N, C-alpha and C positions, 0 to 999 in steps of 0.2 A: 529436506531436499530429496524426498522420494521420487518426485517427478523427474529428476535427472536420470534415474535408473529405469524409467518406464520406456517402452518402445514407442517409436513414432507410429502414427496412424498407417503410414505406407506399409510397415511391416506387420500390421494387423490385417491389412487387406490382401497384400500380394501373396504371402505364403499359403494362406487357406485357399484362395482362389486357384493358385497353382496346384495345390494338392487335390482340389476338386477336379480340375481338368485332368491331372494325371490319373486319378481314380476312374474318371469317366472313360478316358482313353483305354485304360487297362481292362475295364469291364467290357467295353466295345470290342477291343482286340480279342479278348478271351472268348466272348460270345461269338464273334465273327469266325474265329478259328474253329470253334466247336461246330458252328452251323456249316461251315465249308467242309469240315471233316465228315460230318454226318451226310452232307450232300454228296460228297465224293463216294462215300461208302454206299449210299443209295444207288448212285449211278453205276458203280462197279457191280453191286449186287444185281441191279437190273440187267446190266450187260451180261453177267454170268448166267442169269436166269434165261436170258434170250438165247445165249449160246446153247444152254442145256435144252431149251425147247426145240432148237434147230436140229440137234443130233438125237433128240428123244426118239423119233420113229426108227432111225437106223439102229440105235441101241436096243430098242424093244425087239426089233426083228432079229438082230444077232443074238440077243440073250436067249431067245427061244431056240436057237440053233447051236452052232459050234462056239464053244467058249474060247477056242484059240483065235478064231476070227474076231470075236469081240475084243480080245486083248490087243490084237494087232490094230484094230480100228481105233481103239482108245489111244494107243501109243502114237499112231500117225496123226490123228486129229489133234491130240494134245500137244505134239511137237510143233505142228503148223500154227496152232492158235496160242502157243506158249501158255497153255493152260493145263493144269493137272486134272485128269478125269478119273473118277473112281466110281465103279458100279458095285452096289452092295445088295446082297440078298436080303430078304425080309427078316432073317434071324441075325443079321449083322455081319455075315461072312462076306469078305471082299471077293468079288467074282472077277473084276478086271481093274487094273491100275496102270495109268499111263507112265508113271515115273518109278515103278518098282515091281517087285514080284508079289503077286497077290497071295501066293502060298505062304509067304513069310510075314504077312501083315496080320495083326491081331484082329479080333472081333471089334467091329465099329458100331455095335448096337448102342453104345453109351455116348456117342457123339451127339451133341445138342442138335446140330442141323439135320442129322440123319434121324434122330428121334422124331423130329417134326415131319420130315419127309416120309418116313415109314408110316407115320400116322395119317398120311394123305394130304399134307400141306407142304408148301414150300418153306424150307428152313434155311437160316443163315447164321454164321458165327465167325468171329475173329479171334484167333488164338494161335498159340505157338505150336508148330508142327515138330514132333520129335523125329519124324522120318526125314524131313528136309532141314530141320534145325533152323527154322526162321518163322516169323509171323506169317500167317496165311489167312486169306478171306475165303470162307467156304459158303457155297450156295448149293442146296440139295433140293431136288424135285422128286415126287413119287413116280414110279413106273408101274404100269399095268402089264405084266408079262403073262401071255397066254399059258394056261395050264398051271399057274401059280395061284395059290389061294391068298397069299399075302403080297402086299405091295412091296416092290423093290425100291431102291433109292439110287438116283443118278446125282453124283456130287461133282461139281466143278470148283476149282480153287485156283487162286493166283497169289503170288507173294504180296504182302502188304508193304514191302520195302519201298517200292515205287510210289505207293500212296503216301508213305511217310516223307519221302523226298519232296514230292509235290507240295505236301502240306507244310514242310519245313521252309520251302522256298516262299510259299505264300505268307507264312508267319513272319519270315524275315523281312519281306517287303512291307507287311503291315506294321512291324515294329519300327522300320526305318521311316515309313510315312508318319507313324505316331510320334517319333522323335522330332521330325520336322514340324509336325503340327504343335507338339509341346513347346518347341523353341519359339515359334511364332505366337503361340497362345501366351507364352510367358512374357514376350515383348508387349503384346497387346494388353495383357493383364497389368504389367508394370506401368504401361502408359496410362491405362484407365485408372489404376490406383493412384498414380501421381496426379492425374486430373482431379481425382476426388480429394486427395490429401493436400494438394498445393493450396487451394483456397482456404482450407482449414488451417494450414501452416501460416498463411498470411494473416488470417484472423488471430491466430495464437501470438504471432510476433507483434501485431497491433495491440493486442491486450497486454502483452508484456511491456510495451512502450508506455501504455497508460499506467501500468502498475509501477514502472520506474519513474513516472512523472515527466517523461519526455513529451512535453506539450507545446513545443515551439510552433508546431504546425498541426492542424487537425489531420486525422487519418483519412486517406483516400484509397480505399481498397476497391480495385476494379471488379465489378460484379457481372461483367458482360458474359464471360464463359462459365459462369457458375450455374448450378442447379437452382431451382426456385427456392428450396429450403435454405441452402447455404447462402444464396444471394440475399435472402431476407435477413439472415443472421449478420452477414457482412454489412448490409445497409443499416441495420440497427446499431452495429458497432461504430460505423461512420458517424451516424447521428449522435450517438453517445459521446464520441470523441469531440465532435464540434461543440456539443453542449458543455462538456467538461473543459474544453479549451476556452470557450467564451467565459465560463465561470472563473476559471483560473486566471484569465487575463483581467477580468473584473476585480477578482480578489487581489491580484498583483498590483493593479492600479490603485485600489483602495489601500493596500498595504504601503505602497510607495508614497501615496498622499499622506497617510498617517505618519510614515517615517519622516517625510519632509517636514510635516508640522511638528512632530516630536523633536526632530533634530534642530529645526529652526527656531523653536520657542526660546525666548530669552529667559523665561522662568525656569529655574532648576526643577527637574522632574526625576523622581526616584520610584522604581517599582520593585517590590520584594515579594517573595512567596510566603506561605504560611509558616515556614521554618525561619523566616527572616533572612533568607539568602537573596542576594541581589539578582533581579531578573534583568532590569534595564536601567540605564542612566543616560540622560542626554548630555550634550556638550556643556551646557550651562552648569549642570550638577557636577560634572567631572571637574570643571574649573573651580567651582565653589569648594569642593572637598579635596581638590588637588589629587585626583585619581586618574589612572589610565584604564581605558576600556578593556584592554586585553587582560588586565590583571584583576578585574573586579567581578566579572560575570560569573554567577554561580557561587560566589564566596559569601561567608557570613557577614552580614552588615556590621555586627558588633566589632569585627576585627579591622574594619576599614574606616568606619565613621564613628568616632568616639564622641557622641553627643547624647547625653542621658535623656534630655527632654524629647528629642526626635524619636529615640527608641521607645520611650514611654507612650508617645502618641500612637505609634504603630502597634504596640502591644494592646492598647485600649481598642483600636479598631478591630484587630483580630479577635479580641475577646467579646466585644459587643456587636460587631458587624454593623457599626454605625459611622456616620460622617463626623469628623472632628475638625474644627478650625481653631487655630491657636497661634499666638505670636510668640516666637522664641528668639533668643539671642545667641548667636554663634560667635564665640570669642576666637579671634585669629591673631595671635601675637599681641601687639599693643592695641589693635583696633577691634571694634565690635561690628558684627554684621546682624542687622535686624531682619528677621524672616517672618513673613505672614504665611503660615503653613496650613494647608488644607489636605486632609488625608481621607480617602474614600476606599471602600472595599472593592477588590477585583473579583469578578465572578466569571465562570465559564458558561458555555451554552446551556448547561443544565442548572444554571443559577446556583452553583456550588462555589463557596469561597475558595479562591486560589491564591489570594495575596492582598497586598495593599498598594495603592497608588498615592504618592505624595507629591503635591505641587507646592512649590515654595516661591513666593514673590519677595524679591530683595527690596526691602523697604528702607535700606540704609540711607540712600540718597534723600528719600522723603523725610526721614528722621533728621538728617543733617540739615536739609532745607528748613524744616520746622524749627530746629534749634537756631539756625541762622536767622529765621524770621523773628523768633522770640528775642534773640540777642539784638537784632536790628531795632526792633521796637523799643527794647530797653535802652539800647545805646542812643538811638536818635532822641528818645524822650529825655535821656540824661544830658545829651549834648545840647539840646534846645533849652532844657529847663535850667541848666547852670547859668548861661548868660542872662536868661530872662529873670531868674531869681536875683542875680547880682544887680541887674538894672533896677528891678523893683525895690530891692533893699536900699540902694543908694538914693533912689528917687524919694522913698519914704524918709530917709535920713535928711535929705535936703528940705523936704516939706516940714520936717519936725524942727527946723531952725538952723540947719547947717548953711542955709542961704545967707544968714546974717554974718557968717564967717567966710570972707572971700577966699582965703587960702584953702580951707577945707572944701569949699564949694567948687573951686577950680579943680582940685584933685579928684573929687567925686565925679564931676562931669567928665573928666578925662577917662576915668574907669568905665563910666557909662558908655562913652564913645567907643572905647576898645571892645567892650562886650557886644555893643550893637554891630560893630564891624565884623566881629567873629560870627555873630548870628547871621549877618548878611552873607558872609563867606560860605557858611554851611548851606544856606538856602540856594546860593548860586551854584554850589557844587551839586546839590540835589537836582536842581533844574538842568544842569549840564548832563548828569546821568540820564534824566528823563528824556531830554532831547535826543541823546545818542540812541537810547533804546527805541524811541518812536521812529526815528529815521531808519534804524536797522530793520524794524518790522515792516516798514513800507518801502524798503529798498531805495531810499532817497539819498544814500551816500554813494557818490561816484568816486571810483579809483582811477587815477591817471598816472602816467609815467613821469616821475620827478627825480631830481638829483638829491640823493640822501644827504650829502655833505652840506648843501645849502640849508636844508631843514635843521640840521644839527647846529650850524652856525647861528641861525636865527634864534634857536632856543637858548644857546649860550649867551647871546646878546641880551636876551630878556632876563636871564638869571645873573648877569655879571655884577649888578649892583649888590645883590644879596651876598654873592661870593666875596666881593670886595669888603663888605662890612665885616665878614668873618675871616678875612684874609685867607680864603680858600682859593687855590689855583685849579682852574678847569682846563684840561687838555682834550683835544679832539684827535682821534686816531681813525681816519676814514679816507679812502682814496677819492680822488676828485671825479672819477668816472663811474662811481657806484650809483646805479639808478634802481628804482623800484616802483611798482604800481601801488600808490598810496593816496590818501587824502592829506595834503600838506598841513592844513590847520590842525586837524585832529592829532596827527603824529607829532607835530610840534608841541601841542599841549601835553601829550603823554610824556615826551622827553623832558619838558619843563617840570612836570610833577616829579619825575624821578630825580632830576637835578636838584630841585628844592629839597627833596627828602634827603639826598646824599649830603648836601651842604649843611642841612640842619643837624645831621648826626655825625658830621666830621669834626675833628678837633681843629682849633684855630691854627692857621698856617698849614693845614693839610692839603691834599691833592685829590681831585676827582677826575677820573678818566672817562670821557665819553667816546665810545668805540662803536664802529659799524663795519661789518665785514661779511663777505659771502662765504657760506659753509655748506657742507653736504651732510644730510642726516644718515641714519642707519641704512636706509633703503637706497642711498645714493642720490636722492633728490636734492636740488640746490635750494638754499634758503638764505635770507638776510637776517643777521642777528645784531640788534642794537642793544648795547649794554652800558650801564652806568656803574662804575666801580669806585667805591670810597674806602678809606682806611680808618673808619671811625669806630664807634662803640660796638658795632655788630649786633646780631640778633640771636637769641637762644633758639635751639632746634625745635622746641615744643610750640613755638609761635609761627613757624614757617608755613604750615599747612593753611592757617587761617589769616595769613597776613594780608591777603587781597580782599577780605570781606569788608563790607561797609561798616565804618565806625569801629573797626577792631583796632585796639591799641595794645602794644606790648606793655607800656607803662602809661596809664591814663594821666596821672598827675604830671609826668614829664611832658607828655604829648600836648596836654592842654596848655601848659606853661610856655611851650614853644610855639603855640598858636596854630597848630594844625587842625583841620576839620575832621580828619579820620576817613575822608572820602577820596583822597588823592590816588591811592593804589587801586581802589575799585574803579576809578575813571580810567586808569591805565589799562586795566583788564578789559573793560568794555571796548576801548579803542583798538586793542590788539585783536579782539574777536571780530570787530567790524572788518578788519583787514584779513580775516581768515587765519589769524595766527594765534599765539598764546604767550603767556608770561612765565617767567621762572625766576627763582631767587636762590642764591647760595650765600651762606653767611656763617661766621664764626665769632662768638663774643670776644671783643678786644682786638680783633684783626680787621674788621670791616665787612662790607657786603657787596654783592654784585647782583643788580637787578637787570633782567634781560627781557627784551621784546623780540619774539621770533616770528618773522614774517615769511610766508611763502614767496618765492621769487616771482 
C-alpha cells in the first residue's frame, strides 16, 4: 500500500515551480536592487564630480591666495549645495573644510579617493566618516595649483543616508511587486499544475476502476483539453477499457450460458480439485446426494459423499489423467440408483491438471423399464402359454381316446372352453391397451364435460351381477352435480376394472364403496378423485410399487384361479394418463384396499 503514502502529481509540480518562481524573483530583485544602487551611486558620483568641476577654477584661484578666503568659500558653497567640501594639499594636509576646522583634522593622504586624486585621477569612495559619524560618498578630483609641484585634491562628499532611504523605498516597492507577482504566479502555477495533473488523475481513476473490475460501462475520458501525449495515453486507456469491457461481457455471457447449461442439466455433475475438495455441484447432483450448495463448496468430498466406487473413479483419473466410464450402483435406503458415470480430467489454460469433472446419467428408470420389459415378456409368455398348454393337453387327451367317454369328454371340452375364453380375454385386454396407446399418441381421444355420477352408476350396473353372485354390496358416494372433462367410455371401463378387482378380493357379504369428490392438492389446485374402497384381503406393502405393471400378480396361483388377466390395473393407469391424471393405491393386509384415479378438474 506504498502508493497511498506517495504525493499526488499536483504536489510534484506546484511546489518546485513555485520555488523556481520565488528564486527567480529573488535573484531579479537582488540584481535589480544592486544595479539601481550602483546606478544611483554613479549618478551621485557624476553629480559630485560635476559640482567639483564647477568650483574647481575658484578653488584653484583661492588656493594660490588667501587660505582664509578659501575656507570661507568652501563653507558658503558647501552650505548652499548641502555638500561637504574639503581641499587637501599634496602631502595630505587639509587646507580647507566646509564642515569643520581644518587645523583639527588629521592627514588625509591615506584616504582612497584622495590617493587617486593626488595621483592625477578622479577618485571616489563610500565609507563611514568619523568626523560626521555617518556613511558618506566621497568624490575627489586633482587640482593644479600654481607654484605647487604636487597636485592638490578637491574632495566633495554627501551623506549616503538619503541614498539608502531611496534605495530602501525602491527595494520595498520591488518586494511588494514581487509578492504580488508571486501570488499571481502561484495561482497560475496551481492552475497549470491542475490542468496537467487533472487528466492524469482521471486516467488514474479510470485505471483503478479497471483494476477493481468496475466494467459495467467502458471508460470515456474526455481528451479535448489534454496535451497530445496525455490525450494519446487517455485514448489508449479508453480503447483498452472498451476492449476489456467487450471481452468481459463476452466472458460473462459465456459464463452465464455455461452456468445455465450446468444448472439446467438433468444429469448430476460433480467437479472436484486435485485434493478431492468439491468445486461445483449442479442441482441434480445436490438432489441425488441430498446436499445443500452453501454447505459443500470447498469441503472434502469424502466427508459428504460416502461412495467408495465414485471416489475410486476420481482417484484413478487424478492418478492416470485419463477418461474413465463406468456403471455404479448408489444404494439409498431400500432402493438402488443405477448411475452411468463418466469422469474426465479438468485442466487450466496451461494444460495443468486442476481436478476432475464427473457426469452421471441416472439409468435407474431405464434399468427398471428393462426389468419391466423382461418381466412383461416372461409374464405374457407365461400367461399365454398356460392356457395354450392346457388346451393342447386336453385336446391330445381327447384324441387319445377320451372322446369315447362322454362324461370325460364333456368335462375336458369345458376346460378347453374356459382356457380359450381366458386366452381371448388376455388378447382383448392387450388390444385395448394398444388402442389406448395409439389414440393417445395421435391425440384421437376427445375429452368432454360429463356428469361423473352417471358414469359411476353405469359402471355399477355393469358389475352388479358379479357383485350379486358374491353377495357384495356396492355403494356410491358422489354428488349429483359433480362434472368433469372426461371420455365417458374409457373412464367407465377404468371404474369397472377397479370394481371387478375390489369384488374379486372382497369377502362374501362385504361392501365396496365407489366414491367421487372434488379435492385440493398441496398447491391449492382443484382436482377430482375417484376411489374404490374394499374391505377384503388387502395387499402387502412390497407389491404396491409394481401393482400397476402389466401381468404383475401378488399371488399368481390365486389370480389365475380367480380368472384375471393381469392387465386390468395397467389399463386403469393408461386411462388415467389419457385424462392427464394419475393412479394411487393404499392397502393394508387383512383390512382392505383403496384404489384411486386422480383427475385434474
